[in-house]
N, C-alpha and C positions, 0 to 999 in steps of 0.2 A: 563664559568663554572669551580666553586673552584675546586684543584684539593686537594686530602688529602694525595696524595702517599707522602710515605715518611715524612710524617707532623705529625703522630699522636703520635709521642715521645715527640714533645713540649704542647702538649695537656696533657700526661703522666705525662711529668715535672709538669705542673701548679696544676696538682691533687695530686701531691706528696707535694707541696709546702702548699697547703689547708689543707691536713690533718696534717701532723704537725705542725700546726699553730693552727689548733682547738685543738689538743691536749697538745700544750705548752704555746702557745701566739700567740694572732693577731698580734703582733708585726712583727712575721716573714712574714707576708703577703708583709712588703715591700721586698723582697727577689725577687717580681714579677717586681720590678722596673730595675734592671740590667738584669735582665731574659729577659724585653723587649727589652732594649738596644741590646741584645744579637741578639735577632730576627728580630729587625732591622739591624744588622751587617749583619747580612746572609743573608738579601733582600727577609724575608720571604711573605713579602707582609702585606698589613695595616690591611686586614680582620684576616688574622690568628691569628697577636700580638695583635688583639681586641678580635677575640675568645678564646685566652688561659687566656685571663684577664678577663674574662667574665664567663668562665669554672670556674678559681680560685676562683672568689669570689661564684659563685654560689655552689659550690662544697664546700665550708667554711660552708656556713649557714647550709647546708646539711648535714658535718658533724659533727657540732657545736649543732645541731636537735639533732643527732644520739646519743648525748653523755652525753645530758641533762638526758637520761633514766638514768644512774650510780648516777647521784645528789640524786636521789629519793632513799631512805634506804630498802634493804630489812627487812621485818615484819617476825619475825617465831613466831608461826609456818606458815610452807607453804606448798604448793604445790610443788614440784620440780621432775622433770624429769632429768634421768640421758643421756647422751650423750657416746659417745661410745670413749670415753676421759679418761680412768681410768687404774688404776692397782692398782693390789691387791699382798701386799709385805709384808711377814710377818703377826702381828696382825691386819696390817692396811688397809684401802680402803681409797684411795685419785682420785678423778679424777673431773671431771668439770657437773654438771648437771645445769638445766634451770627453770626459774620460768614462772609462767603463762603468762610474758610477753615476753618471750624468751630471756632476759638476762642470761648472764652466772655465776654459781660462783664453786668457788672450796668450796670441800667438804673434812671432813676428817670424817673418821668412824673406831673405834676399835671394832674388834670382839670380843665379849663373850665368843668363845669358840671354839675347832676347828671345832667342826659340823656345828659351822654356818658359819665359814670359806670355810669349803667343799661346802656347800649348793650354796655361791655366786660364787665358783670358776665355777661350773660345770652348770652355765648358763648365760646368755647374759642378761648384766643388761639395756644396749643401749635401751632407750624409757619404760623404768619400769617408773614409777609414785609413790610417795612416801610423805606423809605428813610429812614432818619432824618437830622435836622438839630440839633444841639447841641454841647456839648462833652465833654471828659473831664476828669474832678474827681479830686483826690488826695483818696483814703482819709482821713476828719477822724483825728487823735491819739487813742489814748483816755484819758479824763480822769488816771488813774493806771494802775500796773502790773497792779492786779485788774480792771480794767476791760475790757469787749467790747473786741477791736481787731480794728478794721474789715480792716484791711489783713494781718493772719493770715487772717480768714475767708475773703475772695477767694483769698487763695492756697490755703488748702485747697476750695476750688472750682475749682482752675485757673483763674483768669479774670484779664483784662489789667487789668482797673482798673472804673473809673465812669463811665460816660456819662449825662449829666443832660440830657433830651431837653427842645428847645425847642418842634420841632414834627416832625411823619411825616407819610408818604403812604403809604396802604396799596398794597402791590404784589401781592401775590397768597398763594397757599397752596402749602406742602410737601407733595407727597404719598407722604414716606415712611412705612414701615409703623408707628413709634415715634411720629408723630407721629399716626397715626389710633387706634392702640392710647390716647396719651394725651389724646384726643378723648374717646373712649369712659369714659374714667376722668372724664372732666368729665360727661358726662352722667349718669352715675351718681352724681357728687355732687350733681346738680340734682337728679336723682331721689330721692335721698336728704332732702333739704331739702324735696321737695313732697310729701314722701308719709310721711317719719316726724314723731311729734311733736317737738317743738321740744325737749324736755329730753334726746331720744336721739340726735338728729343727730351731734351731735359725736364720741358716742361712737362710730356706725356708720359715720360715715368715717372714724375712726381707726381702729378693727380693722378693716374691710375692704380701703380705699383707701388708708390710709396718711396719709391730710392729719388734720393735727392745730390748723390755721388755728383752728377753732372751738373747741376744748378751754379754757373757760374756765381763766383763769391763778388763781384761787384753787384751784379743781381742781389745775391742775397743782402750785400749790405742795404741797396736800396730797399727793399722790403721790410729790412728792418726798421730805417729811417721812418719808414712809412707806416710800422706797423701792421702788414699785412703778411709778415711771413707764415703766420697758421694757415693761409689760404692756400701754400702751397706743402702742408703736411693732412692726410687724409684725416678728417673730422668727424664730429657728428651729424653733422649737417651732407656732410657727403658721402656718407655712410650711408644717411636716410635717403639720400637724391637717387643712388645706385639699387640700394631694396627697392623705392618706387617704382622706379623703371623697371627693373626685371618684374617684379610683383606685377603690375598694369601690364606689361606684356605676356606674364601666363595668360592673366584674365582674359586679353583680347584672343588668346589661343582656343579659349574656352573651357579653362581647365579652371574646377571647382573652387570658391573662396578657398575652403578648409584645407585642399589639399596644395593650393600654393602659399596657405600660412607654411603649412608640413617642408613642403622643398623649399621655402626661404630662409626655413631654422637651419636647416642641412647645407643649404650654398652659402650663408651669412660667414660661419665661420671658416670655410674654406679661402672663400675673400679675405678672410683677416690677415691669413698665414700668406696668402698671395701678395697682399698687401704691405708686408713686410712684419706685420704684428705689434707694431708702435702702440704706445699705453691707449691715445687716444683711437686707435681701430678698435683695442679690443674693449675699450670702455665703451664704446657706439654700441660695436655688434653685441654685447651682453646684453644693454640697453634696451634694444632693439627687439632680441630675442627674448628677454623678461616679459617684456609687455605686449608681446606677441602671444609667448604661452600665456600670458592672463587673459588675453581676448580668448582662448580657448574652453579656460576651465573656470575663467574667473577675471575681476578685473583689478587691476596693481596699479597702484599709485603712481606715478614718476618719479617720484624723488624714491619712492621705496624700491625701485628698480636700479635705479642709480646707488644706490647704499649695498644692495644683493650684490653687482657686479664689481663694488670696491671691495665686500666683503672675499668674493671668489676670487678675485687677481690679486690682492695680499695674501690670500692664505696659498694661491699656489707659489708665487714671487714675494717672501718677505721682504727683499730688499727691493722693490719696486717701491717702494714709497718715498726714496731718495732719489728716483729719477724726474728731470726738474719735467719731462712735457708730461709727464703720472702726473703732480702737483698740478701743474695748471689748467692740465684736462677735466681733472674732476672740480677744483675749483671754481670754473668757470661754468660751467655745465651746470654744478649746484647753483650756483648765484642766479641761472635763468631761470631753472622751477622755480627758487624762490622765492623769486620777484615776477612770476607770470601774471600772477593776479594784476599786478601797480601796472607792467608793461601794455598788458589787455584793455587797460583803460581809456585808453587810444586808439582811435581808429584810424590816424594816420598812418601809413605804412612808413614816411620818412621820420616821425617823429617815434614810430616803432624800431625802427631801425639803430636812430639817434640813440634809445633809451636801451636795445641789445647790447649794442657795443659800449654804451656807459656802463651797466650793470657787471656785465663780464670784466670790463677792464679794471674796473672800480677794486672788484675783492681780487683779484688778482696783482694790484700795482705793489706793492709791498713783497711782494715774494718776485716779481719781475726785478726789483731794485737790487735785493738782498742777492740775487742771480747774477743780473745781469746790469747793473749801477745806473742804468739810465733808462727811460720811457720815451715813448713816439707819442707827443702832444696832440700832434695830426690824425692819429689813427683814429681819435673820436669824430672825424668826420669824413676821412675817408674811406673808412671798411662801410660806411652806408652807400656807397656804390660800389666797392671794391666784392663785397662779399655775395650780393646778388649778380653780379656781371659775373664771376668764378664759377659759384654754384649753378648758376641756374643756365648761363651759357658757354664759357671756357670748360666747364666739365663736361657738360652732354655733349657738346663737339668735339672734346678728344675722344669718349668714348665711341661717337660716332665714325672717327676716323681711324680709330682702332679697329673695330669692328668690318670695315669696308675694305681697310689695308689686309684683311684675311680674304673677304671674297672675290673683287676684282680689282686691278691695278687704275685700270683707269680713270675710272669715277674719284678714285681716292686721289691720284692725280689732280681731280680737277678741284676737288674739294682742299689740298692742299693749296691749289695756285688763290683758291679767292680766301683763305683763311690767313695763310703768312703774311701777306700784308700788314692783314688789320690788326694781327697780332706782333709787327714789326712796331707798326703807330700806337700799340697801346705800350711798349716798351719802350720807345721813345718820350711818351708821356708820363709814363712811370718815374724815367731816370729824370724830368723834367722836375717833378713835384720833389722828388728826393733833394733837389739841387736847393730848395728853398732855404736859407738858415734859422736857424733857432728855431725847428719844431723836437730838438731832443731834450729831454729836461734830464740833465745829468747831475744828482744831489750825491752820486755816490756809495757806498755800500753801507746803507743803515745799521748802526749799534740795533744788539736784539731788543734793547728796551723800546728803541723809538719803531722797530717793526711792532711789538705788542700796541703803542702808541697807536700805532697809523690803522690797525684792524680793529681799533677801539672806537677810531674814529668812523670806519666801515660802517661795521655792525652797527654806529649810532644813526648813521646818514641811511641804510636800508632802514632802520625804524622810523626815521619821520617821514621816509618814503612813503611806508606800509599805511601811517595811519594820519595820510595827508598831508602832511606837513609840509609849508611855506620853502622854496627853492631856495629864499635866503637863508633859512636856517640850515638847510643840506652844505649848501658852500661852505657855509660859517666851520661848520662841525670839521668839513673836509679841508678847507685851505690853512685853517690853524696849525692844525698839526702837521701838514705839509711843508708847512714852514719852518717846522722843526727839525723834520727829517732833512732839508735841504740844507740847515744852515748846522745840524747838530754836529758834524765831523769836523766845523772850519771853526768852533768857537774855541780858541786854545791862542793863548799867547806866548806859545812856545816859538822860538826858530828851530825847522825842520829840517836836517839833510838828509836825503836819503841816495843812496850809492845801490842801486837797482842792479843786482844778479842779470848780465844781459849776456852772460857767456865771456869770453875773448872779448872785453871791449867797453869802454867807457858808458854812462849814464848814469849823471845825477839829476837831481831832483831839490829846490833849494824854494822852500815853502818859508815865507815872512809872516810874521804873527797875525791870526783870522786870513789866511791866504791874502792879504793884502796884496802880495805882486808874487808871482812864481815864478823861476829861472826854471830852466831847462840846459845841462851844459852837454852837449854830446846824445847820440840817440841809439848808439850801439849799431849792428851792422853784421852780417857774415860774408867774408869775402868766397867769392864766387870761385869756382875753377872749373874750369872747360869739362864734362864733361857727356858721354853718348845721350843722344837723343832719346832714345828709348828710357834711359836710367831717368830722366827730368821727372818730376812730381808735378803736377797739374797745378798743386795747389802748396808752392815750397813755403817752406818755414822762413817765416820773416819776422825780425827782431823788433821791427817797430810795432806790426802790427798786432804778435801774438804777446809781447812780453811790454813794450812801453806804455800801446795806449791802454793797455789795462790796469795797466796801475794807476794810472791818471784819471781814468773814470772811475775808476775804486776808490780813490780817495777825493773824488769831487772836481776837478781839478779837470773846468772847462776851457778855459784860459791859460796860455801860454804868454806873459810880459814879454820874454826875450827868450828867443832859443838859441844859446851860443855853441858853435860847433868848433871847439878848438883847432881842428886841422882838417884834411879835406883826405883821411885814411877812409877806408871800408868801416874799420871795426870802428869807428866813431861815428860817422854820417848816413852810412847806409839806410838806417832804420827812420831818415828824417821824414821822408816823401811820406809814408804812412802815419806819421806824426802829424805834419800837416795838413793830408787830409781829412782828420778826423778832430783835429783840436784848432780851436781857434789860435792863433798867434797873432802875437803883438807888433814884432820884429823881428829880423835872423840877425846874429852878427858874427861875421867870418872876421878870418883872419887875413890879411890885404894877400892878394893874389891866387887863393885857394879856388875861389869861384871856377878859376880856367881847367879843374881837374875834373876829365870824364862822368867821375865819379857822383861829381856834384849836380850834372846834367838833369837828371829827373826831380830832384829840388830845386832847379832856378825854373822848370816848367811849375812844379806845381804852386810855387811862389807865384811868379809875375800872374795866372789864372785867378789869384785869390788875390793882389793887389799887395803882399806883402812886403814890406820894405825890408832890403838887404843893405847891413850898414859893414864897411870894413872897420874893423878896429885897430888901434896899435897902444903901443903904452901910453899910460896915464890918462887915459880917457875915463870917464868915472861919473857915477851917480849916486844920488842919498835917496832913500824911502823910509821917511819915520824911525830917523837914529840907525840907520843903516846906511854905511857905506859901500860901495862896491867900486873898484879900481881893477883896470887892467895893468899888469905890472910887464909884460911882456907879449908882443914883438917890438924889437926899435926900429927893423927895418920894414921896407915895403917889399919887399919880393919874396917870393915862399919856393924858400925849397924843400921842407918836411918836417920832419917833429920839431927840431927845434925854433921852429917858427910857430910853434902853437900859441895860441892863447891862454894866458895866464892869469885868473880872475883869485885877487883878493878882497875876502870879505870880512869887515868887521863891524865891531858894535859892542861899548862900553869897553870890558876888559876879554871880550872875544874875539880870535883872531881865525879865517879860515882860509886858506891855500888853496888853491886847486890847479894842478900843473899840467894838463893836458899830455903830450907825449916829447915835454922836454927832458932834455937829456942833460950830460955833466955840462957840457959847457954854457948849454944857458943857464942852467944853475949858478954856476959859477960868478955869470953876469949880472944873474938878478942878484946874486947876495950883494956882490958889491955896489952896483947901484940901489938898492933900498937897504943901508945897513941897519933901520930898524927891523927888519923882519929877524925876528925870534920869539921864542917861546909860544910857538903858535900849538893852536890847541885841536885842529882838526886839517890834516894835510892828505890832499888826493895824489898818493906817490907819482912822480911822473914815469912815463912808459909801462904801464902795469907792473913797475918792479923789476924793471929789466937790469941786467949788472952793467949797461950805458946808463942809467940813470942813478938819483940818490946817494950820489956822493957823499964821502965822510965827513968832509968839509962843510956840504950843504945840510946834513944833519944835525952835526955840531953847531952849527947856526941857530938853524933853525926850531931845533929841538920837539918835532910838534909831539903832546901829549898824546893825540889819537892819529894814524896813520891806518889806510884803506890801501888796499890795494886790487884794483878793478881788474880781473883775470879772469878765463876760462878754466873750471875744472879737468885736471889733467891735459891744458894745451900743449900743443905740439913745441910752442914755444920756450917752455919752461919756466914761464911767468907766476909768481914772482922770482927769482934768481936765488938759488940756497946761500949763495954769496950777501946778494943785498939782504935777504933774512936775517942771517947772522951778524950783519953791520949794524941792523937795529937793536936784535937780541944783546951784542956787545955793548950798546949805547943807553940799555934800560928802557927800551922806547915801543910803547905797545902797538902792535898791528892786528889789523883783519884782513882776510881775504875770500872775496864773493867767492871765490872758485872752491872755498873749503866750508865759508858759515852761513852762502847766500847774502841774501841784500842787508846791506847794513843801515841803520837807521841810526843819526844821531839827531838828540834833542836838547836844547837850549832851554832850561827852564830858570829864568832870573840868570843866579850865578854856577848853577849846578846843570853836567852836563851828562846826558843817560845815552847810554848805549844798547840797540837792539839787534841782533841779527836774527839770518834767516830758522836757526835751529833752536831759538829762543833764549839764548844766551847772550 
């Protein structure tokens, strides 16, 4: 008889390869050859080696057939049905709908009035069907390699694309069981909002029904710094606790164990839908269900249950392997299952808690760096205390509060009165802990070969632990590759100048060789206009937080030596506050008098809190670093009037010259070339004022003769930057130009005497 015990993992891995190959390239199936050699080395047996190969090829054909549905375009108008994945924010409704063939599509709808918005907020959309009129839109390209990629997100959700809805007409309701459960989830959400104190609403919704849309951004960042974000996601431990409470409750009511198990088998999938159906939820539910079935009909190993749940999940949703939550959930759980014997060697719960955190973090850390570019070092300690706190105290309390809120108002109010001060104190404590510096490791996004090196070291460490090796060997195996990961992206002798695509605005990163020093010129920003209160987003788009900081972290830049703010226009400085909050800043350079503008107030407050010196600079101020000379050429005066008082930075090394003009216009340009007659044959020019027709005069261009010019401008911006007259001026002089609004982020790399240019479109 063929035994599958402890062997389902190999079938799960073969299906993983098949799924990725179906999405990316059939050539990836060749990975099955070394996999087969590995199975042969493990002496798995010819039947299982052949079985995994057969399953892989069969799965590939199945997945390829499943994915063919996306080749057929969505034709509008079309009947689309809402899922429960949607969000109302400001004047916009976004989320996923399904067409008549069950294909998912991401839709965007803008409300016409506040009353219309209120109507949609007050009822559950899941299962409602509309005749939709609109157009299919291409997902926007990411601003740079480290920014959010909408196309990849849609791919991970198995979505056809984006539909921008112009109008729609209600058709009817779907009566399926999942939609009805989703409506109950909406009712629970509304009930929590109506009965819980405002300070407790977000926590209760996150822990009980997996809804995190109301969790404050600042608290989310605090949880990220401490490495405890997972505590606000419904996890395996969470499901186990809920199942235990429900199961024990049935037993206390006199229900037989067998019948209680059957009831739990029915209830858990319902709860999975009620909790939002995240990968971690379904993974936990499927594992618990399989383990319970095995108790009724025979024993099943935990690793087999996990592997079978993986197979079921991927077969139902082949694209789920690209979801970050799915990857982290299964990797972390697998690490705990396969290291359980090692962890159980120790009787102390503190030691076991540390090892659980250590082991789970160890296996996912390369993946975390690949997706998020940083890792919380404090998580190895704080999770020892916060996991049991959230799992055995805060979660049960929230379940109790929800239950009593449906029964009686007075006892619930008393419980709120007792719990809310405790939770407030805990929030203050969390904010204090996250404020401790140097608890984030930010090596940047590792190259694929470094990811492979990191995982080899992780598996080697697991092997040493498993055979009882000494701790110093484990640390040596882990730390040496981690050093390679940390410095891997910084070991270059090139000067790198990056013009980040921040839309209509300026943001330039200058990296000296080996990141000896890093300078940031401007931070981009959004020009805010007064709008009605109901249209305001709860988490508005922030250039600093959403574009600039991810780029810096993706590059492994954890310190900016000099933040240079050329002048105090919103499109140059509005993003600075978020940069200062996330990245260490040596000092801030500003043009004289610009600090008096209102747009600088938040930055000044942040700088004061962090003791960052702010220095007013003027023409001829200069500094040198390792063969590089950086000089301010402008302004000459100390009174601030606007664009023509921008800081102008001149960078030289060897035969290379770079000139960064801020928003200086023609009058300033003419003064600069008169004052500095040696300004000629510039290698890289950041054009003044985004290519406005009030800058880049013919006299200035004939004198400077830039080999490469970059216009920092937004795509289809309202100002028409760069102006066609200016573009033609460059063309007539035979000068090469790049527009970030068209080509995306522009990287200029000086390698010795050679200058290479790379743009966001790969050219």
